[in-house]
N, C-alpha and C positions, 0 to 999 in steps of 0.2 A: 669918609662915609663909613659908618658902621652898620651892621645888619640890624641892630636894635636902635634904629633911629627913624623918625617920621619920614624924612626924604627917601630913605631906602625902601621902607615898607609900603608907602602909598604913592610913590612916584617912580623911582628907578626900577624896582622889581616888576611892577605891573606893566610898565611900558616896554621893558626888555622882553618879558614873556610874550606879550601881545605881538610885538614885532617878530620875535623868533618863530612863532607858529604861523605868522602871516607870510613870512618869506619861504621860498623853496629851500630844500636841503642844500642846494648849491651855494647859497649865500649866507647860510646860518653861521658858519665859522667867522666870516667877515663881520657879521653883526655882533657876535659875541666878543670878538677882538676889539671892535670899536667901543662896545659897552664896557669892557674891562679897562681899557685905557682911560675912558671917561671916569670910571669908578676910581681909578688910582689918582688921576689928575685932580679930582674933587678934593681930596685930602692932602695931596702932595704935588701940587702943580709945579713947584720949583725944581723937583727932583725926578720928574717922570723921564728926563733924559738919561738918568742912570739906568732905569729899567730898559729903555730903548737901546742904549749902547750894549747892555748885557745881552739882549736878544740878538743884535747884529753880530757881536763878537762870537757868540756861541754857535750861531748859524754857520759862519765861515769856518770855525774850527771843527765843527762836526763834518762838514764837507771835506776838509783837509784830512781828517782821520780816515774817512771812508776811502778817499782816493789813495792814500798811502797804503792801506790794507789791500786795496784792489791791485796794487802794484807788487804785492808780496812783502811789503814792509809792515812793521808793527804799528806805526802811528803813535808810539808812546811819547815822542817828542812833542807832538801837537797836543796830546792829552795833558802832559805836564804843563805846557804853556797855557792851556785852557784853565786848568785848576788854579794856576798862579794868577791869571788875569781875572778870574772870578773872585778869588780871595783878596786880591789887592784892594779893591774899593771897599770891601767889607772891613778889612783891616784899617783902612784910613778913616772911614766914617765912624766905626764902632770902637776901635781900640787904640788909635794913635794917641789921643790925649791921656788915656789911662796908662799906657806903657811909658810915654815920655815923662809923665808926672812921677811915676814910681822909680824910673831910672834916675831922674833928676834928684829925687829925695835920697836915693841910695848912694850916689856917687859924689854929689856936690854939697858942700856945706852952705854955699850961696846958690840959691835957685837960679838956673839958667832959663832965660825967657825964650820960648819958642815962637811967640807971636800968635799962637793958637791956643786959646783957653777953653773953647767949646766948639764942637762940630755937630751940626744937626744930623740926626740919624734918620735916613729915609725909611718910611714905613715899609715893613715887610722885607727889608733887604736880606735878613738872615734866611727867610723862607725861600725867596726866589733865587738866591745864590745857591742854596743846596739843591734846588730843583734843576738849575742849569748844570751843576756838576753831575747830577744824576744822569742828565741827557748825554753828556760827553762820555761818562764811564760806561753807561749801558750800550752806547754806540760802539765804543772801543771793544767791549767784551763780546759784541755780537748778540747781545740779549734783545736788541731792538734795531729796526732799520733806521738808517740816518734819515733825517727829515729834510727833504729837498725843497719843500714848499715853505718859504720864510714866514708866511702868514700862519701856517699851522704850528710852527715852532714858537712864534710869538704868542699864539693862543695858549700853548702849553705852559709857557713861563708866566703869562700875565692873567690867566683865567681868574676872573674876579671872585668866585666863591672861595678859593683857597689862597688868593694872592697875598693877603696882608697878615694872615695868622694861621695858615695851614688848614688842614693837615698837609704835610710835605708829601706831594704826589710824585712818585718816581716814574720816570719816563717809560720803562718797560712795562709798567702796570697799566698805562693809559694810551700808549701811542696808537694802537689800533682804533680806539674810540674817537680819537681826534678826527680821523678821516672817514670813519664808518660807524655810525650809531643811529639809533632811533629811540623815540620816546613813546612808550606804551602808556595806556591809561593807568595800569598798575604802578608803573614807575612814577608817573606824575602824582598819583595819590600818595604813594609811599614817601615821595619827596616832600609834599606839603605837610604830612603828619610829622615827619622827622624835623622839618624846619620849625614848626610850631612848638614841638617838644623842646628843641634847643632854645628857642626864644623864651619859653617858660622857665627853663633852667636859669637863663641869664637874668631876666628881669624880676622873677619872683624869688628865686633862692639866692643867686650870687649877689645881686644888688643889695638885698636886705642884710645878708651876711657881711658884705663889704662895708656898709655904713657903720656897723659896730666895730669890725676889725680895724678899719682905718682910724677911727677915733681912739680906740684903746692903744694902738701902736703910736699914736701921736702924743700920748701922755708920757711924762717922765717915768721911765721904767723903774727907777729906784724907789718910786713912791707907790708903785702898783701893789695892791694886795694880791695874794695868790689866786683868789677867785676871779678877779678881773683879768689877770694874766692868762689863766686857762680859758676863760671865755673868749678872749681875743684870739688865741691861737686856734681854738675850735672853730670860731667864726671864719678865720682866714683859711683854715684847712678846707672848709666847705666852699668858701668863696672861690678859691683858685680852681678847685675841681669843677664846679658848676659854671664858672666863667669860661674856662677853656673848653671843657667838654660840651657846654652849651653852644659855643661858637663852632666847634667841630661838627656838632649835629646839624647846625644850620647850614654849614658849608656842604656837608654830605647830602643834606636834603635839597639844597639848591642845585648841586651837581646832578642829582637824580632827575630833577625837573627838566634839565637840559640834555638828559641822556647819558651822563657820565656816572660811572660807578666807582666812587672813591672807596678805598679800604678803611676799615674802622680805625679810630684813633684812641679810643678808651674802652676798657672792658672791666668795669667795676674794680678799679685799683684798690679801693679801701676795704675790700674783703680779703686782701692778700695775707698770707701767713709767712712771708719772708720778703726781704728787700729785693731779692732776685725776682720773685713772682710779681712784686709791685712794678718793676720795670718791664715786665712782660705785658702788663696791663695799662701802664701810664704812658701817654704820649707815644703811642706805638710807632707812629710814622718817624719820629725823631730817633728813638732807641734802635729801631730796625735799620735806619739810615746809617747810624754810627756803626752798627754791627756789620753791615754788608759792605760799606765803603771804607771803613777804617780798621775796625777790630779784626776782621778776618784777614785783610791784607797784612796786618801787623803780625799775623801768626795765630791769632785767636787762641783756641785751646790746644793747638797742636805743638806747643812749645814746652820747655821745661817749666816746672812749677813757678819759679821766681819770675820768669818772663811772662807767664799768663797773668800773674798778679800785676806786673808792671803794665801790661796791655790794658788791664781793667782800670787801673788808676789813671792811666793816660786818657782813656776814653771818657771817664767821668770828670776829669779835670777839664777836658775840652767841652764836655756837655755843660758844665757850669759856666765856662767862659762864653759859650755860645749864647747863653741866656742874657749875659750882660757883662760889660767891662767894669767889674767891681769885685773886690775881695770877698764880699758876702756871697756872690754867686759861685765863685771859685771854691770857697769853703763848703757851700751847699753841695756842689758836685763831688768834692773829695770826701765829704761826710758819707754820702751814699756809696762812693767807691770803696771806702774802707770797710763798710759793713758787707758789701758784696764779696770782698776778699775774705773777710772773717767767715762768711757763710760757705765759702769754697774750701776753707782750711779745715783742720781737725776740729776746731771749735764749732764749725757748722754742724758737725755730727751731733753734738749735744743739743744744739738749737732744734734740729729736725726731730729729735726724740721727745720734745716737749708736747704737752697736750695742745690741740688746736686752738682753744681760746687763749692760752698763754702766748702761743706763737703770734696770734693776731694782735694781742695787746702789745707785744714786743715790736711788731712791725709798725703799728700805728704810732707808738711812742717815738720810734726813730724818725718816721716820716714827719711827725708834727714838730719835733725838735729841729729837724732840718729846715722845715718851712720858716722857722724863726729867722734863720740866716737869710733865706730867700726874700723875706719881707722887710727885714730891718734896714735902716738907712746906713748903718755902719756896723763893723764888727763889735765895737764897743757897745752899741745899742743892742745888738743881738745877745751878747754875753750878759748884759744887765737884765734883759728880758728873761733869759733862761734862769737867772738867779731869782727873779720875781715869781717864777712858777712855784718856788718853795718858800716864799716869803709869807708864812702863815701868821707872823706876829706884827704885820703892818697895821697901822692905824686905819680905821674906816675911811674910805675915800668917797666923798660926795661929789657926784658929777651929774648935773642936770641934763646935759646933752646926751649922755649915755643912757640915763634912765628914760629919757624921751624916746630914744631909738629902740628901747626894749619893749615895744608894744606888741599888739596881737599879731601884726604882720611878721615881726621877727620870729615869734614862737611858731607860727604856722610854717614859715620858711625853714626854721630849724628842724621841725618834725619832718617836713617833706624832704629836706636835705639828707637827713639820716636814713629815712626810708628808701629813697630812690638811689642812695649810694650802694644798696644791695640789690640783687636780682629778684626781689620779692614780686614786683609787678609782672615781669616777664613770665615768672613761674606760674603766677595766678592766671595770666592770660592763656598760657599753654594748657593748663588744666581745664579752663572753661571751654577752650576750643575743642579739646578731646571729648569733653562731656557732650557738647553739641553735635560732634560728628558721630558719636555712638548712638544718638537718638534719631528717630525719624518722625515725620509728621509735622503738624503745625507749630508745635512748641519751639523747635530749633529755628524755624523761619521767623517767628515772633521775637525770639531771643536775638537773632542776628540783626533784625530791624532795630531792636532796642539798643544794641551795641552801636549801630551806626548813628542813631539819634544822640546817644550819650557822647560819642566821639566828636560829632559836629558841635554839640553844645560846649564840650570841654575846650575845643580849639577856639571857638568864638570867644569864650570867657577869657582865655589866655591872651588873645590878641587885643581884646577890649581893655582888660586890666593893664596889660603892658603898654598900650598906647597912652592910656590915661596917666600911667606912672611916668612915662617919658615926657609927655606934655607938661606935667606938673613940675618938672625939673628935679625928679627924684635922683638919688645917687646912682649914676650909670657909667662907671668907668669901664675900660676894657684893659685887663692886665697885660695881655700879650702883644699889644701894640708897641710897647717899648722894646720888644725883642726883634 
């Protein structure tokens, strides 16, 4: 079940909210846990046991870590066992076929049959695995209390707003809210607005961009004119941002409706002027997870220069591998890692001295080239597509499906995508709010009333348009389900 679906919008969410506020606070966690397990079972009935086993194993290991530390021991053996037991199913479901296939091709001239050619990847396993590891590490470090109530730990790992696609919620950021939270009218209102904004990002911008990007990437790259190739990567650059940030906004908004305050996951990454800044703004929950749970334990910046570079490359290699068992994802991660290293080296000094617009163009060019590896079906496809970006001598390519997709909706989504990728709207809202606060009398009251009317009309329009779009069978994939 995805957030941008009719069953979720008109059945699951209203019923869950109604029951949540109907029940007393004593039973709300139980209700949310039941709703979350139902939510996961709806789309992954055959693999919900993986989630339940993860919850049970991590509950026991958390208790064992706490008991060991209470006896004056470190508990590191239980932590190591917990990390291994969390990563083992992730390794099996996500990486076994990829690793076996590559070892097979490297070592043997005659392929060795493993009997396993495809393993279904349980939805959200990368996300709830990292959250489970966060629980064990935070407990071990003393950053949060061990969870002695198994239902509360189950809720933390399986909470449906962020269960299948993040953001990755770290235990020490939320453990107090699990047992003690309340929903104010302001929280609920903010949550609704945030959810609708994310829904609009997804169905209005990401879906329209995705229809064009998916079609262009399905064409033979060797025959693509440069104009089509650039259109495809621009569309995909906007699609993946609004697809994932829109889902994150919906998750944050849903959490707020139930009293949870999740941290931000995106902060206008496409305004960055360096790759380092880009990763401070893009998928913040993942980049900060790798920083705090892997990069810093490896030594972080406190090592000799070559070791710092090694740590950075290692982190970005694993970041690429986390996204998928494919060489395209690995190259995507290493591509970013290499530019991070360049920016930290003496060459970075030259980059930092460039004018702001040039630094921004450099960053976006690197990001967009990297997205080609992320999107392409293979390394060969990615390299051919990159060549097509400079194929200005190609013959005209007539494609009725593409020209049909390049309608008014696409251009409206393209304009909105470029505009909302910058903090223009928040800046304008802040200026309007300051103007209204500086004035007294009837005008500010009327202006505030008008803002409320416009806001309600805007949200109604987005929900109405999005619902019609979904019912009509419009292009509505969700990219991060495969991770």
